Structure formats: C-alpha cells, structure tokens
N, C-alpha and C positions, 0 to 999 in steps of 0.2 A: 714547594715554594712557588707561590703565584706571583706573576710579574706585577710590580707596583705595590704589592701589599705584603712583601716578605719581611718588612721591618716591623717595628712596634705599631700596633693598631692605633695607638694614641698620637702618632706623629705622621704628618704628611710631608713627604720628601719631594722637593722640587729641585730640578737640575737644569741650569741654563748652559748651552753649548755654543761656542763659536770657533774661530780658527786658532788664534794665538792666545786666547784667554787674557787679554790685556785691555780690551776696549768694551765690546758689546756685552759679552756674558758677565764680566765682573760688575759692570754698571747695573745690569739687570738684577744680579744677585743682591747687591747692597741697596739699591733703590727699592726692591721688593721687600727686603727686611725692614727698612725704615718705614715704609707704608704700612706693613703689617703691624709694627709696633704702635704706630699712630692710631690705627683703626681698631685693633683688637686688644691692646694692652697686654695683660697676662696671657691671653690666648695666643699671642704671637709665638710663644715658646713651643706651641704644638706644630709649628711649621719649620722644617729644616731646609734652608735654601742655600744651594751651593752652585758653583760653576766650574767649567773645565774647557780645554781646547782640544780639537782633533789634531792640531800641530802646534802645541803650546810652546811659548817662549819660557821655558821652565825657570821658575825663580824670579822672573821679572815682575816688577810692580805694575800697577795700572798706568796706562798712558795718561800723562799729565792733563791733556785736553779733555779726556773723558772723565778723569777724576774731578776736574773743575765743575763738571755738570752736577755733581753731588752738592754743590754750593756749601751750605753751612756744615754739612756732614763730611766734607772731603778730608778733614783731619781726624775723623773718628778713629780710635785705636785699631779697630778691625780693618778699616780701609788702609791705614798706614802699614799694617802688618801683612797685607795681601801679597801673595806670590803666585804667579801663573803656574798651572799644573796640567799635565796630560790627562785626558779623559780615561778613567779606568772602567773596564766592562762591569765590574762589580757595582759601581755607582749607578750605572744604567739599569741593572737588574733590580736594585733596591729602590729605585725612584718610583714614586706614584705618578710623576709627570716629568717628562723630558721635553724641554722647549729649545729648539735650535734656531739659529739666526737665518739660515737659508735651507733650501731643499738639498743642497749638496751636503751640508752638515747632517741633515736627517738621514740621507742615504748612507753616509759613513757610519753613523751610529747603528743603523739597522743592518748594515753589512757585517758589523762585528757582533751585534746582539739582535738577531732576528726576532727573538721572543718579546722584544720591547715594542713591537709594532702597535699594540693597543694603547700604549701610554706615551708615544712619541709623536710630536707635531712640530711644525715650524711655529714660532711665536705668533706670527701674524695669522697663520691658518687657524690656530687655536682660538684666538680672539674672534676671528670671522665666524667660526662655527658656533661659538657661544652667542654671538649677536643674532644668529639665524635660528636659535633654538625656540621651540614652542613655548610661549609664556605660561601655558597651563602646566607643561612639564617642569618648568622652572619653579613654579609655585608649589609643586608637589615634592620638591627635594627636601631632604632632612634639614633640620635647623642647626645642629652642632657643627662648627666650622670644619673640623677634619672630615666628618662624614659628608658634609655638603661639598667640600672640595673634591673628594673622590667621586661623588655623584656627578659633579660637573664634568670631570674627565670622561666618565662613562657616557654622559649626554653628548659631549662633543664627538666622541667616537661613533655614537649612533647617528649623528647628523652628517657624518662623512658621506659624500656621494649624493647628498640631497640639495646642495647649494651649487650655484654656477661656478665653473672652473675659472681660475685666474692665472695670469702669467707668473713665471718664476720670479720676475722682478717684483711683482705685487705681493709675493709671499716672502720677500727678503727684507731684512733690516740692513741697509747699506753699510758697507765696511768703511769706517772713517779713518783708518790708520794712516793713509797717505794724504789725507786732506787736512785742512786747517780747523780752527775752532768751530767754524760754521758746520763742517761735516760731522763733528762730534756732537754738536748740539742737535742736529737733525736726527742722528741715530738715537740719541737719548729721548727725543720727543716721540719717535715711533715706539720705542720700548715702553715709555711711560704710558702711552695711550693703550697699548695692548695689555699691559699689566693691570691697569685700572679697570679694564673691562672684566677681567677675572675677579679682582678684589671687590668690585661693585656688586657682583652677583653673590660673593661670599657674605657680604655684610647686609644683603637684602633681607635676611632673616636673623636679626641679632639674637644671641642666646640670652634668655631671661631666667632668673632663678625660679625654682618651682614655687608654686603657691603654697601657703601654709595649709595643713590639714583642717578640714571642717570640723569644728568641735561638736560633740554629741549633743542631742537635745537637752536643754537645761543647763549645759555647761556655760560658764561665764556670766550667768545671771547674778546681779548684785544681791548679796545676802542682806536681810533686814538688819538695820543698825539697832543696837540696844538703846532703850530710852535713857537719856542722861539723868544722872542723879539730881535731886532738887538742889538748886543753888542757894546761896546765902540770901537772907531777906533783903528786900529792896531798901535802899538807903532812904533816910527821911527826906521829906519834901524840902527842896531847896538845895540839896547836896548834888553837885554835878556828877554825872556818870561818864565813864570812858566810852567814847563812841567806837564800837567794834569795827566800823567801816573806815575809821580814820587811819591814815598812814603815818600820823605823827603823834596822835594822842596816846596817853598811857594805856598799855595793854593791847594796842592795835598791832596789826601785822607789820613786819619789817619793810623798810623801803626797798622796792625791787632794784636789783643791780643789772647793768647791761650784760655782765658775764653770765647771769643766771638765765638769760633768755635762750632757749634751745635754737640753734641755727638749723635752718632747713637744708643747707647745702646747695651749691650752685648747680644748675642743670649742666649735663655734659656738653662740652664744646661741640659745635656742629663741624662737619667735615669741611675741609678747605674748599673754597669755591674754585671754578675753572680759572678765574682770573688770578688766583693765588697759587695755582699749581706750579708755576715756574719756580717758586721758592722751594719746592720739593726736589727739584732737579739739581743736578750738579755735573762736566764732560771730562792720558798719561803718555813722551813721544815714543811710539812703539817700534818694535823691530820686525814684527810680522803682523799678519792680519788680526784684527780684533774681533 
C-alpha cells in the first residue's frame, strides 16, 4: 500500500488538520468543497475532503464566528451536521494530501505516521511551493483533475528545499479561537488564499470531451438525390400560382415558431472575480484551539 494512493485511483483524498477541529480545519474542509463544486461541477465528486484535530473537541460543532465566514453556506446541511473528531492514523495513510495549519500540527502527524512525509505539508507551505514551481513543469502536468492533483503534490514535494526558508509564523494559519470575529475572518482569508492557489492550478487545464473520430474517406458525402417525377401541367395563363417562398400563401411552408428555433445555450459562467471572493467566504465559540 503506497502512501497517498492506497484508496481508489479515481478519488483524490484531501485531509485538513488543526488543533480542536472546530475553526480552521473545518472551515478549510467546507470552503474547499464548495469551491470544488463551483469550479468542477460533477468532477467535484472525485475529491473527498475531510478534516480532523490533533486534540479535537470531539462532537463539538464549528465555532460560530468561523461558521459565519461561510456566508450563504453557513446553514448548509453538511455544515450544520459537522462534529469535531480526533485525527485517526488511518486517514493520514489513506490521504493523497495532508495539509496542516501549523508546523506543530505537521510534526504531530508525522510523529504518529512517519510514512506520510511525502504527502504532508503545512497549508501555507504547500501553496508557497506551488507558486514557486517551474511553469514548464506545470504546463506538462496531466489534464484530468485527479491525476493533475496528485501530480501537483509530487511537484510540491520535489520543490522542497529549492525555495527560501520562512519563519514558523509565516508557515502558520493563526488560531482564531480566542479572538473575535476579526480573527476568524483573517484565518479564513489566509485559508482561502492558499486553497485557491491549489485549485487555480487544477483548473488551469480543464477536461474536454474527446473529439469525434475522423470519418473514413468518402463517408458523409451527400448522396445524389433522385430526379423528381414530372409535375402536373402548368395552369392556364391568368390563373394565379401559389408562391413556394411565401409564408402565408397556399401550399407555402408553415410560419416558423419561436420554440422551433434551436437554442445555442449560454456560455459557462466565468469564475468569480477577486472582488467577489468575499462572497465565497463565511467565520463557531470554541472550547479549544481551532
């Protein structure tokens, strides 16, 4: 069983980890799910996104201030039913990517499951490594989303050690649990920025349906039409004839109706602009770290 690919090859498993699993990691979980759904549509089902805590407040819902950061999605049934849970080692082993909120969380994960080193990063570290990746290597990645996601993890792993080091604070999503709404909004902003870095690279090569096969030579050529049988004799001079181009005269084609006009379909909606991204966000009072 290989780390990160022990599950179904058709599913990419993403796991977010924080302390109490009531603030940062559940926000990252649901925010990522909603963004995947908006960007990928049916393909979003190929991504299994979960969260857990290294010292979870088991059974507790999301911190209300963090939940508010999900804005219009804060009352989604999955969000309302959320309950914090302790991080199981099995989830780490099954994950294709583990993203922690701090270096301490990453150290705890790897202390319990050392084999997960190739697929475990802090969230901000992972985004920083992707931003530093060689554009030529990014352009060469596979196109299908699940394969592309796994290739991005491998690319981030290969980029380790090639970028300047940063402080532990610069690698952390600040814990908002003891702060007010502003602290939860700031944590949500940092998470959103990092998650979008990953998803932007995923959708850089959208999946297109395969082109239809090229028909063999001669296929599709119009067959010669048989000559029409001789018609009735022309009417005598002075008798009016039906105009075959008329839409109202006798024997003419029917009047076209609006519902008969084939609709072309509207083009897909463009992604939300940076000015609209605040609508995607949304920030629960917790008992332990988020």
